[in-house]
Backbone as XML, in Angstrom:
<?xml version="1.0"?>
<chain id="A" units="angstrom">
  <residue number="1" name="MET">
    <atom name="N" x="-20.913" y="-5.000" z="35.228"/>
    <atom name="CA" x="-21.878" y="-4.999" z="34.153"/>
    <atom name="C" x="-21.839" y="-6.363" z="33.457"/>
  </residue>
  <residue number="2" name="SER">
    <atom name="N" x="-22.986" y="-6.943" z="33.236"/>
    <atom name="CA" x="-23.034" y="-8.272" z="32.629"/>
    <atom name="C" x="-22.766" y="-8.181" z="31.125"/>
  </residue>
  <residue number="3" name="GLU">
    <atom name="N" x="-22.463" y="-9.315" z="30.541"/>
    <atom name="CA" x="-22.205" y="-9.359" z="29.102"/>
    <atom name="C" x="-23.459" y="-8.988" z="28.319"/>
  </residue>
  <residue number="4" name="TYR">
    <atom name="N" x="-24.614" y="-9.367" z="28.833"/>
    <atom name="CA" x="-25.876" y="-9.059" z="28.158"/>
    <atom name="C" x="-26.103" y="-7.547" z="28.120"/>
  </residue>
  <residue number="5" name="SER">
    <atom name="N" x="-25.896" y="-6.878" z="29.229"/>
    <atom name="CA" x="-26.053" y="-5.424" z="29.292"/>
    <atom name="C" x="-25.046" y="-4.729" z="28.380"/>
  </residue>
  <residue number="6" name="HIS">
    <atom name="N" x="-23.832" y="-5.240" z="28.382"/>
    <atom name="CA" x="-22.788" y="-4.678" z="27.537"/>
    <atom name="C" x="-23.175" y="-4.797" z="26.057"/>
  </residue>
  <residue number="7" name="ALA">
    <atom name="N" x="-23.699" y="-5.928" z="25.653"/>
    <atom name="CA" x="-24.111" y="-6.143" z="24.263"/>
    <atom name="C" x="-25.252" y="-5.209" z="23.882"/>
  </residue>
  <residue number="8" name="ILE">
    <atom name="N" x="-26.183" y="-4.997" z="24.797"/>
    <atom name="CA" x="-27.320" y="-4.094" z="24.515"/>
    <atom name="C" x="-26.825" y="-2.662" z="24.337"/>
  </residue>
  <residue number="9" name="ILE">
    <atom name="N" x="-25.922" y="-2.227" z="25.211"/>
    <atom name="CA" x="-25.382" y="-0.871" z="25.118"/>
    <atom name="C" x="-24.627" y="-0.686" z="23.804"/>
  </residue>
  <residue number="10" name="ILE">
    <atom name="N" x="-23.835" y="-1.669" z="23.421"/>
    <atom name="CA" x="-23.093" y="-1.593" z="22.161"/>
    <atom name="C" x="-24.059" y="-1.469" z="20.987"/>
  </residue>
  <residue number="11" name="ARG">
    <atom name="N" x="-25.111" y="-2.253" z="20.974"/>
    <atom name="CA" x="-26.087" y="-2.196" z="19.879"/>
    <atom name="C" x="-26.807" y="-0.853" z="19.847"/>
  </residue>
  <residue number="12" name="LEU">
    <atom name="N" x="-27.141" y="-0.306" z="21.005"/>
    <atom name="CA" x="-27.784" y="1.007" z="21.044"/>
    <atom name="C" x="-26.869" y="2.100" z="20.500"/>
  </residue>
  <residue number="13" name="VAL">
    <atom name="N" x="-25.618" y="2.078" z="20.900"/>
    <atom name="CA" x="-24.662" y="3.082" z="20.416"/>
    <atom name="C" x="-24.470" y="2.929" z="18.912"/>
  </residue>
  <residue number="14" name="MET">
    <atom name="N" x="-24.374" y="1.703" z="18.426"/>
    <atom name="CA" x="-24.226" y="1.486" z="16.989"/>
    <atom name="C" x="-25.454" y="1.974" z="16.232"/>
  </residue>
  <residue number="15" name="GLY">
    <atom name="N" x="-26.626" y="1.734" z="16.770"/>
    <atom name="CA" x="-27.856" y="2.202" z="16.136"/>
    <atom name="C" x="-27.934" y="3.713" z="16.087"/>
  </residue>
  <residue number="16" name="ILE">
    <atom name="N" x="-27.565" y="4.365" z="17.176"/>
    <atom name="CA" x="-27.570" y="5.827" z="17.218"/>
    <atom name="C" x="-26.550" y="6.388" z="16.226"/>
  </residue>
  <residue number="17" name="ALA">
    <atom name="N" x="-25.372" y="5.790" z="16.167"/>
    <atom name="CA" x="-24.345" y="6.259" z="15.234"/>
    <atom name="C" x="-24.800" y="6.073" z="13.787"/>
  </residue>
  <residue number="18" name="THR">
    <atom name="N" x="-25.425" y="4.952" z="13.484"/>
    <atom name="CA" x="-25.926" y="4.713" z="12.135"/>
    <atom name="C" x="-27.018" y="5.710" z="11.777"/>
  </residue>
  <residue number="19" name="PHE">
    <atom name="N" x="-27.935" y="5.936" z="12.689"/>
    <atom name="CA" x="-29.010" y="6.893" z="12.449"/>
    <atom name="C" x="-28.450" y="8.297" z="12.267"/>
  </residue>
  <residue number="20" name="ALA">
    <atom name="N" x="-27.457" y="8.653" z="13.068"/>
    <atom name="CA" x="-26.865" y="9.990" z="12.978"/>
    <atom name="C" x="-26.205" y="10.217" z="11.622"/>
  </residue>
  <residue number="21" name="THR">
    <atom name="N" x="-25.519" y="9.191" z="11.106"/>
    <atom name="CA" x="-24.883" y="9.370" z="9.799"/>
    <atom name="C" x="-25.905" y="9.497" z="8.682"/>
  </residue>
  <residue number="22" name="ARG">
    <atom name="N" x="-27.106" y="9.011" z="8.888"/>
    <atom name="CA" x="-28.165" y="9.146" z="7.881"/>
    <atom name="C" x="-28.885" y="10.490" z="7.986"/>
  </residue>
  <residue number="23" name="ILE">
    <atom name="N" x="-29.038" y="11.004" z="9.196"/>
    <atom name="CA" x="-29.862" y="12.194" z="9.390"/>
    <atom name="C" x="-29.053" y="13.490" z="9.304"/>
  </residue>
  <residue number="24" name="ILE">
    <atom name="N" x="-27.776" y="13.471" z="9.637"/>
    <atom name="CA" x="-26.972" y="14.695" z="9.635"/>
    <atom name="C" x="-26.934" y="15.358" z="8.254"/>
  </residue>
  <residue number="25" name="PRO">
    <atom name="N" x="-26.717" y="14.626" z="7.142"/>
    <atom name="CA" x="-26.738" y="15.307" z="5.845"/>
    <atom name="C" x="-28.076" y="15.981" z="5.547"/>
  </residue>
  <residue number="26" name="VAL">
    <atom name="N" x="-29.171" y="15.373" z="5.964"/>
    <atom name="CA" x="-30.481" y="15.987" z="5.745"/>
    <atom name="C" x="-30.608" y="17.261" z="6.563"/>
  </residue>
  <residue number="27" name="LEU">
    <atom name="N" x="-30.120" y="17.248" z="7.786"/>
    <atom name="CA" x="-30.195" y="18.433" z="8.631"/>
    <atom name="C" x="-29.274" y="19.548" z="8.136"/>
  </residue>
  <residue number="28" name="VAL">
    <atom name="N" x="-28.095" y="19.177" z="7.659"/>
    <atom name="CA" x="-27.127" y="20.179" z="7.221"/>
    <atom name="C" x="-27.500" y="20.743" z="5.850"/>
  </residue>
  <residue number="29" name="LEU">
    <atom name="N" x="-27.844" y="19.876" z="4.910"/>
    <atom name="CA" x="-28.107" y="20.317" z="3.547"/>
    <atom name="C" x="-29.575" y="20.630" z="3.291"/>
  </residue>
  <residue number="30" name="GLY">
    <atom name="N" x="-30.439" y="20.169" z="4.152"/>
    <atom name="CA" x="-31.862" y="20.385" z="3.946"/>
    <atom name="C" x="-32.444" y="19.344" z="3.001"/>
  </residue>
  <residue number="31" name="ARG">
    <atom name="N" x="-33.743" y="19.380" z="2.855"/>
    <atom name="CA" x="-34.406" y="18.406" z="1.992"/>
    <atom name="C" x="-34.575" y="18.922" z="0.569"/>
  </residue>
  <residue number="32" name="GLY">
    <atom name="N" x="-34.052" y="20.103" z="0.297"/>
    <atom name="CA" x="-34.193" y="20.687" z="-1.031"/>
    <atom name="C" x="-33.402" y="19.905" z="-2.075"/>
  </residue>
  <residue number="33" name="LYS">
    <atom name="N" x="-33.647" y="20.227" z="-3.313"/>
    <atom name="CA" x="-32.978" y="19.537" z="-4.413"/>
    <atom name="C" x="-31.642" y="20.165" z="-4.780"/>
  </residue>
  <residue number="34" name="ASN">
    <atom name="N" x="-31.339" y="21.313" z="-4.207"/>
    <atom name="CA" x="-30.092" y="22.001" z="-4.534"/>
    <atom name="C" x="-28.965" y="21.512" z="-3.643"/>
  </residue>
  <residue number="35" name="VAL">
    <atom name="N" x="-28.218" y="20.554" z="-4.152"/>
    <atom name="CA" x="-27.059" y="20.043" z="-3.433"/>
    <atom name="C" x="-25.862" y="20.888" z="-3.851"/>
  </residue>
  <residue number="36" name="PRO">
    <atom name="N" x="-25.047" y="21.341" z="-2.904"/>
    <atom name="CA" x="-23.882" y="22.167" z="-3.260"/>
    <atom name="C" x="-22.943" y="21.435" z="-4.227"/>
  </residue>
  <residue number="37" name="ASP">
    <atom name="N" x="-22.297" y="22.223" z="-5.067"/>
    <atom name="CA" x="-21.404" y="21.647" z="-6.085"/>
    <atom name="C" x="-20.253" y="20.858" z="-5.461"/>
  </residue>
  <residue number="38" name="TYR">
    <atom name="N" x="-19.731" y="21.335" z="-4.323"/>
    <atom name="CA" x="-18.614" y="20.621" z="-3.712"/>
    <atom name="C" x="-19.042" y="19.243" z="-3.207"/>
  </residue>
  <residue number="39" name="VAL">
    <atom name="N" x="-20.286" y="19.092" z="-2.785"/>
    <atom name="CA" x="-20.772" y="17.776" z="-2.346"/>
    <atom name="C" x="-20.899" y="16.843" z="-3.554"/>
  </residue>
  <residue number="40" name="LEU">
    <atom name="N" x="-21.386" y="17.357" z="-4.664"/>
    <atom name="CA" x="-21.461" y="16.550" z="-5.889"/>
    <atom name="C" x="-20.068" y="16.156" z="-6.366"/>
  </residue>
  <residue number="41" name="TYR">
    <atom name="N" x="-19.129" y="17.099" z="-6.276"/>
    <atom name="CA" x="-17.749" y="16.811" z="-6.658"/>
    <atom name="C" x="-17.160" y="15.710" z="-5.781"/>
  </residue>
  <residue number="42" name="LEU">
    <atom name="N" x="-17.353" y="15.825" z="-4.480"/>
    <atom name="CA" x="-16.841" y="14.805" z="-3.563"/>
    <atom name="C" x="-17.477" y="13.446" z="-3.845"/>
  </residue>
  <residue number="43" name="GLY">
    <atom name="N" x="-18.741" y="13.443" z="-4.181"/>
    <atom name="CA" x="-19.415" y="12.191" z="-4.515"/>
    <atom name="C" x="-18.837" y="11.528" z="-5.751"/>
  </residue>
  <residue number="44" name="ARG">
    <atom name="N" x="-18.273" y="12.336" z="-6.655"/>
    <atom name="CA" x="-17.660" y="11.776" z="-7.863"/>
    <atom name="C" x="-16.235" y="11.300" z="-7.629"/>
  </residue>
  <residue number="45" name="VAL">
    <atom name="N" x="-15.458" y="11.982" z="-6.797"/>
    <atom name="CA" x="-14.032" y="11.663" z="-6.689"/>
    <atom name="C" x="-13.666" y="10.762" z="-5.511"/>
  </residue>
  <residue number="46" name="ILE">
    <atom name="N" x="-14.451" y="10.745" z="-4.477"/>
    <atom name="CA" x="-14.082" y="9.966" z="-3.293"/>
    <atom name="C" x="-14.008" y="8.454" z="-3.565"/>
  </residue>
  <residue number="47" name="PRO">
    <atom name="N" x="-14.902" y="7.856" z="-4.341"/>
    <atom name="CA" x="-14.738" y="6.416" z="-4.587"/>
    <atom name="C" x="-13.393" y="6.067" z="-5.239"/>
  </residue>
  <residue number="48" name="TYR">
    <atom name="N" x="-12.945" y="6.859" z="-6.201"/>
    <atom name="CA" x="-11.658" y="6.586" z="-6.840"/>
    <atom name="C" x="-10.507" y="6.832" z="-5.881"/>
  </residue>
  <residue number="49" name="THR">
    <atom name="N" x="-10.627" y="7.855" z="-5.069"/>
    <atom name="CA" x="-9.598" y="8.145" z="-4.074"/>
    <atom name="C" x="-9.500" y="7.010" z="-3.058"/>
  </residue>
  <residue number="50" name="ALA">
    <atom name="N" x="-10.637" y="6.507" z="-2.624"/>
    <atom name="CA" x="-10.641" y="5.404" z="-1.655"/>
    <atom name="C" x="-10.010" y="4.155" z="-2.254"/>
  </residue>
  <residue number="51" name="MET">
    <atom name="N" x="-10.312" y="3.851" z="-3.511"/>
    <atom name="CA" x="-9.712" y="2.674" z="-4.148"/>
    <atom name="C" x="-8.198" y="2.842" z="-4.284"/>
  </residue>
  <residue number="52" name="GLY">
    <atom name="N" x="-7.762" y="4.038" z="-4.661"/>
    <atom name="CA" x="-6.324" y="4.289" z="-4.742"/>
    <atom name="C" x="-5.642" y="4.138" z="-3.401"/>
  </residue>
  <residue number="53" name="LEU">
    <atom name="N" x="-6.281" y="4.627" z="-2.355"/>
    <atom name="CA" x="-5.737" y="4.487" z="-1.009"/>
    <atom name="C" x="-5.656" y="3.021" z="-0.594"/>
  </residue>
  <residue number="54" name="LEU">
    <atom name="N" x="-6.670" y="2.244" z="-0.923"/>
    <atom name="CA" x="-6.649" y="0.817" z="-0.596"/>
    <atom name="C" x="-5.548" y="0.081" z="-1.349"/>
  </residue>
  <residue number="55" name="ILE">
    <atom name="N" x="-5.323" y="0.452" z="-2.596"/>
    <atom name="CA" x="-4.258" y="-0.187" z="-3.374"/>
    <atom name="C" x="-2.903" y="0.129" z="-2.757"/>
  </residue>
  <residue number="56" name="VAL">
    <atom name="N" x="-2.672" y="1.388" z="-2.427"/>
    <atom name="CA" x="-1.401" y="1.770" z="-1.796"/>
    <atom name="C" x="-1.237" y="1.053" z="-0.460"/>
  </residue>
  <residue number="57" name="TYR">
    <atom name="N" x="-2.304" y="0.991" z="0.327"/>
    <atom name="CA" x="-2.245" y="0.321" z="1.632"/>
    <atom name="C" x="-1.930" y="-1.163" z="1.475"/>
  </residue>
  <residue number="58" name="CYS">
    <atom name="N" x="-2.532" y="-1.811" z="0.496"/>
    <atom name="CA" x="-2.305" y="-3.247" z="0.303"/>
    <atom name="C" x="-0.898" y="-3.551" z="-0.214"/>
  </residue>
  <residue number="59" name="LEU">
    <atom name="N" x="-0.339" y="-2.653" z="-0.989"/>
    <atom name="CA" x="0.961" y="-2.934" z="-1.607"/>
    <atom name="C" x="2.130" y="-2.285" z="-0.878"/>
  </residue>
  <residue number="60" name="ARG">
    <atom name="N" x="1.901" y="-1.672" z="0.274"/>
    <atom name="CA" x="2.948" y="-0.910" z="0.948"/>
    <atom name="C" x="4.086" y="-1.785" z="1.467"/>
  </residue>
  <residue number="61" name="ASN">
    <atom name="N" x="3.838" y="-3.012" z="1.832"/>
    <atom name="CA" x="4.879" y="-3.869" z="2.418"/>
    <atom name="C" x="5.294" y="-5.017" z="1.495"/>
  </residue>
  <residue number="62" name="VAL">
    <atom name="N" x="5.096" y="-4.853" z="0.202"/>
    <atom name="CA" x="5.462" y="-5.914" z="-0.736"/>
    <atom name="C" x="6.982" y="-5.949" z="-0.860"/>
  </residue>
  <residue number="63" name="PRO">
    <atom name="N" x="7.577" y="-7.111" z="-0.609"/>
    <atom name="CA" x="9.044" y="-7.212" z="-0.676"/>
    <atom name="C" x="9.518" y="-7.352" z="-2.125"/>
  </residue>
  <residue number="64" name="VAL">
    <atom name="N" x="9.843" y="-6.236" z="-2.776"/>
    <atom name="CA" x="10.251" y="-6.290" z="-4.175"/>
    <atom name="C" x="11.715" y="-6.702" z="-4.344"/>
  </residue>
  <residue number="65" name="LEU">
    <atom name="N" x="12.505" y="-6.618" z="-3.287"/>
    <atom name="CA" x="13.913" y="-6.998" z="-3.379"/>
    <atom name="C" x="14.159" y="-8.438" z="-2.955"/>
  </residue>
  <residue number="66" name="GLU">
    <atom name="N" x="13.139" y="-9.108" z="-2.449"/>
    <atom name="CA" x="13.263" y="-10.497" z="-2.023"/>
    <atom name="C" x="12.363" y="-11.368" z="-2.877"/>
  </residue>
  <residue number="67" name="SER">
    <atom name="N" x="12.704" y="-12.643" z="-2.951"/>
    <atom name="CA" x="11.872" y="-13.570" z="-3.705"/>
    <atom name="C" x="10.510" y="-13.673" z="-3.034"/>
  </residue>
  <residue number="68" name="PRO">
    <atom name="N" x="9.451" y="-13.696" z="-3.747"/>
    <atom name="CA" x="9.191" y="-13.750" z="-5.190"/>
    <atom name="C" x="9.065" y="-12.385" z="-5.855"/>
  </residue>
  <residue number="69" name="HIS">
    <atom name="N" x="9.623" y="-11.344" z="-5.270"/>
    <atom name="CA" x="9.727" y="-10.010" z="-5.863"/>
    <atom name="C" x="8.378" y="-9.374" z="-6.180"/>
  </residue>
  <residue number="70" name="GLY">
    <atom name="N" x="7.363" y="-9.690" z="-5.396"/>
    <atom name="CA" x="6.054" y="-9.068" z="-5.588"/>
    <atom name="C" x="5.265" y="-9.634" z="-6.754"/>
  </residue>
  <residue number="71" name="LEU">
    <atom name="N" x="5.694" y="-10.769" z="-7.304"/>
    <atom name="CA" x="4.970" y="-11.344" z="-8.439"/>
    <atom name="C" x="3.538" y="-11.766" z="-8.104"/>
  </residue>
  <residue number="72" name="PRO">
    <atom name="N" x="3.273" y="-12.384" z="-6.954"/>
    <atom name="CA" x="1.870" y="-12.739" z="-6.662"/>
    <atom name="C" x="0.973" y="-11.506" z="-6.599"/>
  </residue>
  <residue number="73" name="GLU">
    <atom name="N" x="1.481" y="-10.445" z="-5.996"/>
    <atom name="CA" x="0.697" y="-9.223" z="-5.902"/>
    <atom name="C" x="0.469" y="-8.597" z="-7.270"/>
  </residue>
  <residue number="74" name="LEU">
    <atom name="N" x="1.501" y="-8.578" z="-8.086"/>
    <atom name="CA" x="1.385" y="-8.013" z="-9.432"/>
    <atom name="C" x="0.414" y="-8.817" z="-10.291"/>
  </residue>
  <residue number="75" name="ILE">
    <atom name="N" x="0.488" y="-10.132" z="-10.205"/>
    <atom name="CA" x="-0.425" y="-10.988" z="-10.975"/>
    <atom name="C" x="-1.859" y="-10.790" z="-10.497"/>
  </residue>
  <residue number="76" name="ALA">
    <atom name="N" x="-2.057" y="-10.784" z="-9.190"/>
    <atom name="CA" x="-3.411" y="-10.604" z="-8.654"/>
    <atom name="C" x="-3.965" y="-9.235" z="-9.014"/>
  </residue>
  <residue number="77" name="LEU">
    <atom name="N" x="-3.144" y="-8.196" z="-8.932"/>
    <atom name="CA" x="-3.583" y="-6.853" z="-9.310"/>
    <atom name="C" x="-3.945" y="-6.799" z="-10.788"/>
  </residue>
  <residue number="78" name="SER">
    <atom name="N" x="-3.183" y="-7.487" z="-11.619"/>
    <atom name="CA" x="-3.491" y="-7.546" z="-13.048"/>
    <atom name="C" x="-4.803" y="-8.273" z="-13.300"/>
  </residue>
  <residue number="79" name="ILE">
    <atom name="N" x="-5.040" y="-9.350" z="-12.552"/>
    <atom name="CA" x="-6.293" y="-10.099" z="-12.684"/>
    <atom name="C" x="-7.473" y="-9.232" z="-12.270"/>
  </residue>
  <residue number="80" name="VAL">
    <atom name="N" x="-7.337" y="-8.512" z="-11.174"/>
    <atom name="CA" x="-8.420" y="-7.625" z="-10.721"/>
    <atom name="C" x="-8.715" y="-6.575" z="-11.786"/>
  </residue>
  <residue number="81" name="THR">
    <atom name="N" x="-7.673" y="-5.969" z="-12.322"/>
    <atom name="CA" x="-7.864" y="-4.938" z="-13.344"/>
    <atom name="C" x="-8.510" y="-5.520" z="-14.594"/>
  </residue>
  <residue number="82" name="ALA">
    <atom name="N" x="-8.013" y="-6.656" z="-15.054"/>
    <atom name="CA" x="-8.549" y="-7.265" z="-16.281"/>
    <atom name="C" x="-10.003" y="-7.702" z="-16.102"/>
  </residue>
  <residue number="83" name="THR">
    <atom name="N" x="-10.312" y="-8.338" z="-14.967"/>
    <atom name="CA" x="-11.692" y="-8.793" z="-14.780"/>
    <atom name="C" x="-12.643" y="-7.617" z="-14.591"/>
  </residue>
  <residue number="84" name="TYR">
    <atom name="N" x="-12.157" y="-6.522" z="-13.997"/>
    <atom name="CA" x="-13.030" y="-5.358" z="-13.873"/>
    <atom name="C" x="-13.293" y="-4.733" z="-15.247"/>
  </residue>
  <residue number="85" name="LEU">
    <atom name="N" x="-12.259" y="-4.610" z="-16.051"/>
    <atom name="CA" x="-12.455" y="-4.054" z="-17.394"/>
    <atom name="C" x="-13.337" y="-4.960" z="-18.248"/>
  </residue>
  <residue number="86" name="TRP">
    <atom name="N" x="-13.283" y="-6.255" z="-17.984"/>
    <atom name="CA" x="-14.077" y="-7.216" z="-18.747"/>
    <atom name="C" x="-15.538" y="-7.208" z="-18.316"/>
  </residue>
  <residue number="87" name="LYS">
    <atom name="N" x="-15.808" y="-7.338" z="-17.024"/>
    <atom name="CA" x="-17.178" y="-7.491" z="-16.516"/>
    <atom name="C" x="-17.783" y="-6.228" z="-15.912"/>
  </residue>
  <residue number="88" name="ARG">
    <atom name="N" x="-16.943" y="-5.249" z="-15.526"/>
    <atom name="CA" x="-17.413" y="-4.036" z="-14.835"/>
    <atom name="C" x="-18.163" y="-4.379" z="-13.549"/>
  </residue>
  <residue number="89" name="ASN">
    <atom name="N" x="-17.666" y="-5.378" z="-12.843"/>
    <atom name="CA" x="-18.278" y="-5.824" z="-11.601"/>
    <atom name="C" x="-17.194" y="-5.837" z="-10.524"/>
  </residue>
  <residue number="90" name="THR">
    <atom name="N" x="-17.276" y="-4.907" z="-9.590"/>
    <atom name="CA" x="-16.246" y="-4.751" z="-8.583"/>
    <atom name="C" x="-16.117" y="-5.972" z="-7.689"/>
  </residue>
  <residue number="91" name="ILE">
    <atom name="N" x="-17.233" y="-6.489" z="-7.229"/>
    <atom name="CA" x="-17.182" y="-7.642" z="-6.311"/>
    <atom name="C" x="-16.576" y="-8.857" z="-7.004"/>
  </residue>
  <residue number="92" name="PHE">
    <atom name="N" x="-16.997" y="-9.118" z="-8.230"/>
    <atom name="CA" x="-16.436" y="-10.242" z="-8.990"/>
    <atom name="C" x="-14.929" y="-10.074" z="-9.155"/>
  </residue>
  <residue number="93" name="SER">
    <atom name="N" x="-14.485" y="-8.867" z="-9.471"/>
    <atom name="CA" x="-13.061" y="-8.607" z="-9.678"/>
    <atom name="C" x="-12.258" y="-8.817" z="-8.403"/>
  </residue>
  <residue number="94" name="VAL">
    <atom name="N" x="-12.751" y="-8.298" z="-7.292"/>
    <atom name="CA" x="-12.028" y="-8.425" z="-6.025"/>
    <atom name="C" x="-11.980" y="-9.883" z="-5.571"/>
  </residue>
  <residue number="95" name="VAL">
    <atom name="N" x="-13.093" y="-10.589" z="-5.678"/>
    <atom name="CA" x="-13.118" y="-12.000" z="-5.276"/>
    <atom name="C" x="-12.181" y="-12.820" z="-6.160"/>
  </residue>
  <residue number="96" name="THR">
    <atom name="N" x="-12.225" y="-12.591" z="-7.467"/>
    <atom name="CA" x="-11.349" y="-13.323" z="-8.384"/>
    <atom name="C" x="-9.879" y="-13.029" z="-8.079"/>
  </residue>
  <residue number="97" name="GLY">
    <atom name="N" x="-9.538" y="-11.766" z="-7.901"/>
    <atom name="CA" x="-8.162" y="-11.414" z="-7.582"/>
    <atom name="C" x="-7.695" y="-11.996" z="-6.262"/>
  </residue>
  <residue number="98" name="THR">
    <atom name="N" x="-8.578" y="-12.006" z="-5.276"/>
    <atom name="CA" x="-8.231" y="-12.584" z="-3.978"/>
    <atom name="C" x="-7.988" y="-14.083" z="-4.099"/>
  </residue>
  <residue number="99" name="LEU">
    <atom name="N" x="-8.862" y="-14.779" z="-4.822"/>
    <atom name="CA" x="-8.674" y="-16.226" z="-5.022"/>
    <atom name="C" x="-7.369" y="-16.524" z="-5.749"/>
  </residue>
  <residue number="100" name="VAL">
    <atom name="N" x="-7.085" y="-15.771" z="-6.792"/>
    <atom name="CA" x="-5.835" y="-15.969" z="-7.536"/>
    <atom name="C" x="-4.639" y="-15.708" z="-6.625"/>
  </residue>
  <residue number="101" name="TYR">
    <atom name="N" x="-4.691" y="-14.640" z="-5.851"/>
    <atom name="CA" x="-3.589" y="-14.325" z="-4.957"/>
    <atom name="C" x="-3.378" y="-15.436" z="-3.927"/>
  </residue>
  <residue number="102" name="MET">
    <atom name="N" x="-4.465" y="-15.912" z="-3.336"/>
    <atom name="CA" x="-4.337" y="-16.966" z="-2.324"/>
    <atom name="C" x="-3.782" y="-18.253" z="-2.927"/>
  </residue>
  <residue number="103" name="ILE">
    <atom name="N" x="-4.211" y="-18.590" z="-4.129"/>
    <atom name="CA" x="-3.659" y="-19.776" z="-4.798"/>
    <atom name="C" x="-2.171" y="-19.579" z="-5.071"/>
  </residue>
  <residue number="104" name="LEU">
    <atom name="N" x="-1.796" y="-18.407" z="-5.530"/>
    <atom name="CA" x="-0.391" y="-18.137" z="-5.826"/>
    <atom name="C" x="0.488" y="-18.232" z="-4.582"/>
  </residue>
  <residue number="105" name="VAL">
    <atom name="N" x="0.071" y="-17.616" z="-3.499"/>
    <atom name="CA" x="0.946" y="-17.611" z="-2.309"/>
    <atom name="C" x="0.897" y="-18.929" z="-1.543"/>
  </residue>
  <residue number="106" name="GLN">
    <atom name="N" x="-0.182" y="-19.681" z="-1.673"/>
    <atom name="CA" x="-0.271" y="-20.945" z="-0.934"/>
    <atom name="C" x="0.350" y="-22.118" z="-1.675"/>
  </residue>
  <residue number="107" name="PHE">
    <atom name="N" x="0.264" y="-22.115" z="-2.997"/>
    <atom name="CA" x="0.670" y="-23.299" z="-3.746"/>
    <atom name="C" x="1.803" y="-23.069" z="-4.735"/>
  </residue>
  <residue number="108" name="ILE">
    <atom name="N" x="1.923" y="-21.895" z="-5.299"/>
    <atom name="CA" x="2.896" y="-21.693" z="-6.376"/>
    <atom name="C" x="4.152" y="-20.985" z="-5.889"/>
  </residue>
  <residue number="109" name="PHE">
    <atom name="N" x="3.990" y="-19.878" z="-5.178"/>
    <atom name="CA" x="5.136" y="-19.091" z="-4.731"/>
    <atom name="C" x="5.465" y="-19.374" z="-3.267"/>
  </residue>
  <residue number="110" name="THR">
    <atom name="N" x="5.445" y="-20.601" z="-2.852"/>
    <atom name="CA" x="5.803" y="-20.920" z="-1.464"/>
    <atom name="C" x="7.316" y="-20.801" z="-1.311"/>
  </residue>
  <residue number="111" name="ILE">
    <atom name="N" x="7.694" y="-20.265" z="-0.179"/>
    <atom name="CA" x="9.127" y="-20.021" z="0.051"/>
    <atom name="C" x="9.691" y="-21.097" z="0.968"/>
  </residue>
</chain>
């Protein structure tokens, strides 16, 4: 199979998967306005759960017993929290925290 054919097949499968994720909720729940309470509940709690999971995943291997004892991560996490509380803009907070973290580990906390 040529690379061109392989790329076309991949794009078709991705398109079908994307379309399926859009159409399945309509087929399962219908087009009515009555959305089940558990779906509304999940819509409220899943974003916070996902963010908590990402925080745990990012901080799982932080060496707190070795130098620099997780200080770059703690500072960057504090910056993300402070900028989010200040601006209420998730993308701005994540980008700012990432930049601060990269500056800290590349230039300040070099081992």
